[in-house]
N, C-alpha and C positions, 0 to 999 in steps of 0.2 A: 412478389410477396413480401406482407409484412413479417417480420419477425420479433417475436416479444423478447425484449431485452432481459439478458439475466437479472440487471440491477436499472433501475429507474427513479431517478428522482426530478417531481414537477413541481416548479413554484417554491421551493425550497426556499423558508427565511428562517433567522434565527435572531432574536434580541432578547439579551439579558433584563431581567427584572431593575426597574430604577435607571435602566441605561439611556443616554439621550438619544441613540437611535439605533438600528439594526446592525448586526455584525453581516449578515449574508442577507440578502434579497431577491427574490425571484430567478435561483438558481434552477436551470434544468439540465439533465443530465441523463447518458444511456451508457452503458457497459453491456457488450456482447460477451457472450463466451469465449472464453482463449485469448482475449485481447488484453493489452497494457494500455494503460492511459495514465500519463503523467499531469498532474498539476503544480503549476507554476504559478508566482505571482509576487508583489512586492510584499517583503515583513509585514506581519499585522494585519494582512488580509482576509483574515479568518481561515487559511489553508486547513489548518490543525483541527479547526471546530468544525467545517466541512467534513472531514473523513470522520470524525468523531459521529456526526451524524449519520453518514453513509454506513457506520460500523454498528449501528444501532447503542450506542454507547451515550448518546445526547440528543435527547428528541426537539425536534424542531420546533419553532412555534407558529410556522405556517408550512405550507404544502403537504406533499404525500411522497414517502418511498414505498417501491414497490420491488418485490424479488419474484421473478416468474409471472409477473402481473398481478400477483396477490397482495396487498400492504403489510409491509413490514413494520412493527412495533417492538423495539427494542432487540436486545441482541438474538442473534441466531447462530445456532452450532453451524451452519452453512459459511459463515463469513468468519475470519481470523485478522487479526490485527497486530501488526510490529510496528514498535515505536525506536528511536535514536538511542535510548535507553534499553539493553537489552533485558534489565529486569529479572536477573537470574537469581534465583535463592541460594544464600550463601552454603547453606547449611545440606543443600541436597547435589548430588553427583549429577553429571550432565544430564544422563539418561531421564532420571527422575524428574529433574527440570523438564524436560520434554515431555514426559509423562502429565507433569503438572496442569490439571485442568480438566482432562478427560473424563473424570466425574463429576465436574460442577453440574448443577442443576439444571442449566439448558442444553446438555450434552445429551445425546442419545445414551443409554445404559450399553456397556461394551462389558464382555465378558472379559476375563483375564489375559486369555491367548489373543482375544482380538486387540485386546490396549499394548500388549508387547508387540504384535506383528504392527501394529501402527508406529509405535515407538521405534522399532528396528528398522523400518522402512522410512521412516522421517531421517533418522540419523545416517543412515546408510546414503540417503539422497542428498545431502551437504556433505561428505564425506569426513562424520566425524567418528567412524566406528571404533577407532584407536584411542579415543580421549573419554568413550563413554562413562569411565570409572572416575573421571576427573572431577575436581568441585570447580565452581567458577574463578577461585584466586588461582588456580592454576592453567586458565586460559589464555591466551592472547585475545586483544580487542576484536579482531574477523573471525577467531572461533567462538566467541561469545553471541558474535552476532548470528554466527550458522547455527547456535544453539537456540537461541530464539527464533529464527526461523525455521528450525523442525521444531519447535513447540506448537508453531501454528500448522505445520504440515501434519503433525499428529493428526489434528482434526479432521484432517481430510477436507478442507473447505473448496466450497465453489468460487470463493473471491478472497482475494487476499489484500488487504489493506496495508499500506506501507509510510509511516510518517517520518520523512528524513532518516531512514534506518541505516546510510553509510556516512550521514555528514560527521559523525566524529572519527572517521578512520582514515589513516593515510592513504596518499593517492594510490600506492601499489594494492593495499589490501583491499579501499574502495573500488578497482578496477577488478579485481577478483570475484566480490562480493556482485558486481554489477551481471559478471559473465555468470555466474552461479545463481543469481535471479531468471536470466533468461532462460537456462538450463531447466532449471524447477519447473517454469510455467510451461514450458514445452514438455517436460516429463511429465508434470502431474496433469495436466489441463486444465490448470486453475488460469480464473481472469485477476489482474492485479490492478490497484489503482496506487500508483506510487505519489506523494507530493515529495517535491524536492525544490530547492532553490538553484540547483546546477542544471542550467541549460543542456550543455554537452551530456549528461548523465541522461537525461530525458531522450535526446536525441538517439542516443546509443541503444537506450533499452525499450522505448516506447512506441508504440503502433499509431498511438494518437497525443498530441500535447494541447490542454486547455489552458486557458491563461485567466487566472483571477482578477478583478482590478478594481478600484474604487472605493467608496465608502457612502453606503455599505457596498460590500463585495457584490459582484456579479460577473457573469461569464463576459468577457469582452474579445476572447478570439482561440480560434482553435485551427491545428495543424495536423493532418494526417502524414503520417511517414510512411512513403511505399517502399522503402530500399527494403531487402532481405536483410535479416540477422546472420552473424554479428556484423558491425556497419565500421569496426574499427579503420577499414581502410577507406569509407566513403568520404573522405574529409572534403573532396570537392563539391560533391553533391550537398552536403550538407551546410556546407558552409552559407549559402545564400539563403538555408532556412534557417540558420542561428543567427544571421542579422536581421531577418524580417522579424523572430520571435523576440530578440534584444531590443530591437526600436520600440516594438509594441510594450516590451515590460517598462521602457525606460518612461516613455509617455503615461502609461499607467502609474509608476512612481511620482512621477510629476503633479499627477491627477488627485494624490492621497495627501 
């Protein structure tokens, strides 16, 4: 039985005006409900540009993007994007930062009670209830990223797009955030797309990994990871897959 993907990209291409060539070309992608997909690739291959297209922040110059089979044009309230920089507003408390954006024009109109319910639930989900009245300069790097994730969750998205969200964190905090992301996806039931340079992160967190490469960038490899999560103790099983992906990544880097 064919299942309509939650999000589908068909023949996606991106070319900037005046540029010699395309950034991305002929990219096909399908995301199913509840799955987490990692996007890997050499630096400069357009991973972040592609994520912006999937999030409706950047229109493609070729191809079509569909959600539940319906063409998607522009930003959708059902899609939330988190970046490496938490971008918290310094004059707002954590809870007000989490609430920020709930009344934007593309968001559904919410009552005050519903907004408070969403904010409370999102803050609780990322474990920051005790810090809700604190300001961004009082938060650690990990807490700031949790707050940024809560801001996404308050929108109750069907799709969570993450662009290197843990790249600036230390190893211990990064591992904590990886576990939190897996918990959130499980608890909330959202699907997620994670752009990362870290093969190990993708292997630990994702159900599927896709590799971008070439110039213009296109899909050059895809791997499904069948192991249950968490996978911290599955070193032997993941080792062979890591070598396979790393070999493909090195080959893609040499071609760039």
